[in-house]
N, C-alpha and C positions, 0 to 999 in steps of 0.2 A: 813408374811415376817418379818424378824428381821432387825431393823434399829438401828444403833449405831454410836456414835460420841465421840471423845475425846474433852472435853471442861472443863479443870480443873479450869478455872477462873470463871466459872458460878455457881450460886447458884440454878438456875432453868433452865431447858431446855425442850422445847416441840417440837414435830414433826408436821409440817404442811404438810399433804399429800392430794393432790388435794384440796378439799375445807374443809377438816376435820382437827381438831387439837387434838393431843394425847399427854398427859403428859408423859415425859420420867423419868425413875428411874435410880438412881445411880447403877452402876455395883458393887456388893460387892467384887468381885474378882480382879477388875482392877481399880486402883485409877484414878479418873478424867474422867472415861468413863460413858456414859449414854446410856440406851437401851430402846427400845419399840417394841412391836409387833403390826402390823397393816396389813390389807388386801391390797395387791398391786400386780402389774404385770408389764410386759414389757411396758415401756412408761409412767408409773405413775409419775407425777410431785411431787416433795417434796423438803423440806428444813427444817432448824432448827431455832427455836426462842430462843434466849438467854436472860435470865433475863427479860422477859416480853416484848421483842421487838415485834412490830406489823408486821414488814416485815421480812419474813424468809430469811436466808442466805443459799447459796448452800452448799451441803455436801463437806467437804474437800476431801473425797475419792469418790465423785460422778464420775460416768463413762461417763455421758453425760450431756451437758449443751446446750439444744436446742435453748435457747435465749441468749447465751453468758455468760460470767463470772459473771454477776450481776443478772442473772435469776435463776429460780429454777433448781435443778438437775432432772434427769429422770432415772428411773430404766432401766437397760439393762439386758436382758435375753441372755446370751452368747451362750446358746444352740441354740437359734433362729437365731444367727448370722451366723451359719454354712452355707456356700454358697450352693445354690441349683444347682450350675453348676460344682460341683467337678468333676475332670476327672475320667473316669472309670479305667484307668491304674494308677499304682503307679507312683508318681513323681520321677524324677531323684534323686540319692543320693545327700545329701547336701555337698557342697564343704567345707572343713575345711579352717580356716583362712590362714594357711600357703600356700595354693594354690589359694588364692582368688585374683580377680581383682575387686576392689570396684568402684562404680559409685555414686558420691554424687548428690542428686536430691532434689530440692525444689518443693514441690507439687504445690504451688501457682503460679509458673512461668514456670514450665516444659511445660505446655500447656497454651494457652490463657484462657481456661475454669478454670484452677486452681483447679481441683478436683482429688480425688483418681481415679475415674472411667476414667477420661480423661487421666491420667497418665498411667493407666493400659492398655489403648488402644495403647500406644506407646511402650509397653514392647518388641514387636517383634524387634524393632530397637536395643535394648540392647542385645537381644539374638544373633542377627546377628553380633553385635560388638564383642561379646565373653566375656563380663564381667560376673562375677559370682554372685555378690551381688549388690543390690540397697541400698544405704545408704540415708535414708530419713532425711532431716533436721527436726527440732522439729515439732510435729503435735499436741501438747497439746493445750488446749484452751487459747486464748488470746483475748483482746478487739479489736473490729473492724473486718474487713474481711481480709485485706491483711497485711502481715508483714513477717519478717524473721522467726518468731517463738521463738526467744530467750526472748521475753517478756511474755512468758506463765505464767499463774497464777493458773492453775489447773492441777497438774502433773499426775492426774489419768484420765483426760477426753480428748477426741479427738476433735479437732477444728471442729465445726459444718459446717462452709462454705466449708471445704474440703470434707465433706461427713459423718462426725461423725463416731461413732464406726462401723456401718455397712459398711461404705465406706472403712475404713482401713482394716476390715476383708476381704472384697472382693479383695482389692488390694493385700494383702499378699497371699491369696489363688491363685490369678492369677499369681503372681510372682513365687510361688512354682510350679504351674502347668507348667510354662515355664522353670523350672529348675533353677530359680534365687533365691538366699537367700535374706533376708531383714534385714537390720540393721537400728536401729532408734537412732537418736540423742536426748539425754535427758539432761536437765539442772537442776543441783542440787545446784549450787553455788549462785543463786539468783532467785527471782521471779519478774515478771513485775510490773510496777508502777500503773497500772489501773486494777481494778476488783479483787484485792487481799484481800480476806476476812480472811485469816489465822490468823492475829494478834488478831482478835476478839475471836477466839476459844482458843488460848493458846500460850505458849512461843515458837512459831515457829522461832522467830528471837531473836537475842541478841545484846546488845550494848557492850558486852565484846570485840567484834571485829568489825572493820569497813572495808567495801569493796568499790570498785568504785560505787557500787549500793546502798550504805547506810549500815544499820545494817546487820550483817551477818546472814545467816541461822544458827540456833542454833544446832551445832553439839557437843558442849562440855560444855555448861552451864546447870544449873538446868532445867530439863524437856527434855534434849536432847535425852534420851533413846527413848521416844515416837516420837520425830522428826526424828531420824534415822530410826525407824521402819516404819514411814510414807513414807520416801523416798525409802527405800529398798523394801517395799511392792509395791510401784508404779512401780519400775524397774521390779520386778518379774511379776507383772500383765501384762506389755507389752509383756514379753517373753512367759508367760503362756497362756494368754487369746487370744492373737492375733497370736500365733505361730511364733513370731519374733525370728530371729536367733542370734542377737547380739545387743549390745548397744554401741553407741559412747557417752562418758561422756564429756560434755562441760567444758573446763577451770578448770580442777581439781586443778590447782595451786591456784585457788581463794577460795578453800574450807578451811575455818578457823577452824582448828580442832587440839586441843592440847591434846587429850586423848591418852593414851598409845596404846590402840587398835583403830586404825583409822577407820573412816567411810568407806574408800575405801577398807580396809581389810575385814570389815564386809560384804560389798556389794559383794566383790569377792567371799567370802566363801558361801554366800547365792546363788549366781548364779551358782557356782560349784555344790552346793547341788541340785538345780533344774535340772541342766544338768544330774546329776547322776540319778535323779528320773525319768526323761522323756526319757533318752537315746539319747538326742540330743546334738550336740557339740556347746553349747552356749558360747559366748565370749564377752569380754568387751574391748573397745578401748578408751584410754584416750587422751584428748587434754591437753598437759602440756608444759609450757615453762621453766621448771626447768632444763632440760637436766640432769635428774637424773635417772640412770638405775634402781634404786630401784623401780620405778613405775611399771616396767614390770617384776621384779624379782619375782619368785614364793614365796608364803607366807612361805613355808617350809624352804626357804633359807633366810628369813628375809626381803623379799620385800612386796610390796602391793598386788601382785598377779594378776594385770591386764594383759590381754593377749597381748596387743600391745599399742603403742601410736603413735600419729602423730609426724613426724620429721620435724619441721619447719626449722631446720638448713639446712637440705638438700634442702628444697624449696628455702631458702634465697640465698644459694650459687648458685644454678642453675639459679635463677632469675637474680642475678647480672651478672653472666656469659653471659646470653642472652641479657640483656637490658643495662648494664652499669650503672644502677641506683645506687646511693650511699646515698640517704637521709635516715634519721631515723635509724632504726635497720639494714638497708642494709649496713651502713657504715662499720660494722665489717667484712663484707664479700667482700667488693668492692675493697680492696687494691690488692688482688690477688685472684680473684673469681674462677679461675680454680683450683688453689691449695686448696681453701676452698672446692670446689666440690669434688676434689679427696679425701680429708680427710674424708668428710662425707660418701662417697661411701664405704670406708673401715673401718672407725672408728665411724660411725653413727653421733656423735655430733661434730660440729665445736668447740663449747664452752664446753670443758671438763676440766675446771679449768683454762681457759684462760681469759684474760682481755676483758671485754665487754664495749665498749666506751659509748654506749647509756644508759647502766645501771650504769656506773661509778664505776665498781667493777669487780672482777673476778667472773666467773659464770660456773656452771656445774661440772660434774665429769666424768671420762672416763668410757666407756662401755668395759667390758671384752669381746673383740671380738673373743676370742678363745672359749668361753663358751656360749655366748649369741647368740641365733639363729636370723638371719636377719628378720624373720617374726614377731619379737617383735616390728617392726617399720613400719610405713606406709609412703610411699614416693609419692610425687605429684608435679606437676608443677603449679597447680592453685587450689584454694578452694574458698568457699563462702567468707571466711574472707579476703583472699589475693586479691580478686577482689573487693568485696563490700565495703571494708574499704578504698579503694582509693577514691579520691575526685569525680571522674566521673564514678567510677565502670567499668573502662575499662579493658578488657581482654588482654592477651598477643597478641591476633590476631589483636588488634587495632594498634599495632606498629611493629610487627615482620613479616618477610617474611614467606611464607609457608615452605621454607627450614629450617628456624630456629625453627618454630613450630614442624617440623618433628624431628629435633635434640632433642628438649625438650622431646617429646614423647618417643624417642628412649632411652634416659637415664632413664626415669622414668619406662618404661615398661620392660626394660631388666636389670635394676639395681637390687640390692639385696633385696630391701624392698618390702613389699606388696604394689602394685601400686594402686593409686586411681585417678580417673578422675572426673572433675567437669562438670556437664551437659553442652553439647554443645561444649566442648573443642575438642572433637574428630573430628569435622568438621571445627574447627576454627571459631566458631560462631562470627558474627560481632555485635550481640546484646550485649549491656553492661549488667552488673548485678549490679544494684545500690541499695543504702540503701533506703528502703521505709517503711512507717508506715501508720497506719489508726486509730490513736487514736481518739476516740469520744470526749474526754475532750479537749476543745479548748485551755486551758492554757497549758496542757501537750503537745499538738500538736505544739504550738508556741515555747515552751521550746526546743523541739527536733529540730525544724527547725532552730532556731537561734543558738542553741548550735553547730549544725553541721557546719553551716556557719562560726561561730566564730573559731571553731577548725581549719578549713582549711585556714581561713584568716591569721592565725599565720604562715602559710607556704607559703604565697604569693598569694593565690587564691582570686579572687574577689567574693564577696557574690553572685552576680547574676549568676556566673558560676556554683555554687554548686546546683545540683538538689534538689528541694523541696521534702523531704521525704513524705509529706502529699499529694502531687499532685498525683492523680490517674495515670497520664501519666508516672510518674517515675516507678511505678510497670509495666505498660503496656510496656514500653521500655525494661524492663528486661525479658520479656517473650521470649522464644526461637522462632525463625522463622523456622518452619519446611519445608519451601520451599528451604532452603539453602543446605541441605545435597546432593541433586541431581545436584547442580550447581557447575561449576568451580569457584574458585579453591578448593571449599570445598570437592567435591567428591573425589579428589585425596588424600587429607589429611585423610579423613575418611577411604579410602582403606588402607592407611599406618597404621593407628591405628589398623584396623582389622588384618593386616598382623603381626604386633608386638604382639598383644594379642594371635594370633594363635601360633606364635613362642614360646611364654612363656608357652603355654599349651603343646606343643609337644616336647619341649626340656627340660628335667629334670634339666639340668645345670642351666637354668634360674630361677629355683625355689629352687636351692640349698641354705639351710639356713646358710652355713658355711661362716661367715664374714671373717675369717682368710684366706680363699682361694681367696678372691677378690684381684686382682692385678690391679693397676691403674698407668697410665703414662700420662703426659700432657706437653704441651708447652704453657706457659702463653703468650708469645709474638706472636706466630703464631696462637694461639687460637684453638688448637685441644686437644682432650682428648680421650684416649682409655682405656678400662678395659677388664679384662678377667673373665669369669664365667665358670670354668671348661674348656671344649674344645671350648666354644663359645667366640669369640672376638667381641667387639663392639667399633666402632670409630665414633666420631662426629667432624666435622669441622665447627666451629662457625665463621670463617672469610669468607670474600667474595672471597678470593684467594684460588686456589687449593693448596693442601699440599700433601707431600709424607710421609707416616708413616711406620716405621719399626715395624712389628708385632712380631718379635722375633722368628718366626718359619715359615716353609712352610707347605704345605699340607692342607691348609684351602681354602674354597671356599666361594663365596658370597651366603648367604642365603636370604638376602633381602637388597636392596639399594634404597635410595630415588631418586638418579639419576642413569642412566645406568652406569654400572661399570664393568670393567674387573676383573677377578679373580686375586689374587696376583701372582706375578711371582715366580720363584724358590728361589729368595732372600727373600721372605716373606714380600715384601713391597707392600703397597696399595697406589694408587694414587687417592685421594679423592677430588672431586670438592668442590668449595666453598659452604658454608651453606648447608651441606648435611650430611647424616649418612649412615652407613653400619653395618650389622650384618653378621658375618662370622662363619662358623663351619667346622668341618672336613669332 
């Protein structure tokens, strides 16, 4: 078997394979690369010794870390990972992104067991819900057992406590057999603070730029060609070796990259090449706070070429309209939240060159809504960030009535963007989703604990009120309670979500990508909003009082309503109870 590693800083490199040591030779054709041939097979443990070290380091491109980030790598035979329970019949055709309904899922808390296999056993719930894709939060290896996954340090390896490479392969196969696509969240903007061996191998980081996590990943300094190839190779490996359908790219605004050809353009081109090679519709979804339409503009038109991006402006406007919150970045949306929501529904970004108070400057640029398809953007009422970064990790269900939760779902699932749900939202889960870690290093654990409490103390919270991220109970509280969906009031909300997802699937107008065709009306004082998607009308009443809304035409009937509702009269008016929603069609 061929072993190779990029270690340009070393004068001598050796391979430690099981209990044997093999000297490695410089690759004459690739500067900084070392190679060796040695007998090995699936499961063989190995690592590299740099400049006479006595303890081997794991392979930066290692596919499995059985003992965690500080242990040896293990060889993975991907042909052996092919599930032995593959369905006899061909799976359903894969749904393209423009027709998708995404479901964000954290493997470690989706079930109490916190494994791929336990999550796969719950896929029937997602099928009955009607979603099309499972979006897994990061699954690459990190220190400890439990965590969000954004402290990953081995971008090619699968977190062993979740089930390792074999577990991920089984999960993806089970999802595809059920007709569900799989999207994976990957992190290229930083690596975690514990178990990171990359600096010993080469210039994976640079002090040319600094980020909230310290030195930036090296995307534009000397040596950055190999670092880019390392990250792009990792991305392609997830898509190719595990048959994953798309990637969600974490916080691309934090990628420090001053090169003319950006890393994101290179990655986009590489994924497009793999899609052409395999005949599969692969896609990339960015998280970005830049409000810059160039993120999703095709490369041929001068953009970065990503297929879609999360739209936080839509979330913030909807959140303010529902809750009345105005702290932090919500301040920009809270002055007239329904107007802000109306703007995002038809123009995508609230900040499109407007003043941002919490940034202290103008922000964003307009989306060309006449040319840009709506499926370039993902819309949602809740995400892991928007829940977990709150002091107590409280969901909307902790403070809103079932009726308002139904209104939120209605706007997201019938709006113009690709909708995404966060696990448990569909039944109004009462379990929080809190920030939790499992750092083995006691100094790092204390720094995370005290830093979190210090952060929220600045906003008036008492230290003892902030959950301890290192306490196992914090993770346990964040696990979904699977007894809830069958109980009131959860069962009614779950049925509403199923109804809305079904309407989106059966009514093409609700998947129409034409942003210019979206028409929105609202009343800030009376707290109602209505919008039109082709021949479908949607109305939500966020106030506790009933309202009468003029739909502007007759001949429509109620397709679905949260509360029992009469069809509109000949005058085209609908009488909508308080805290309720309705979808109407011809």
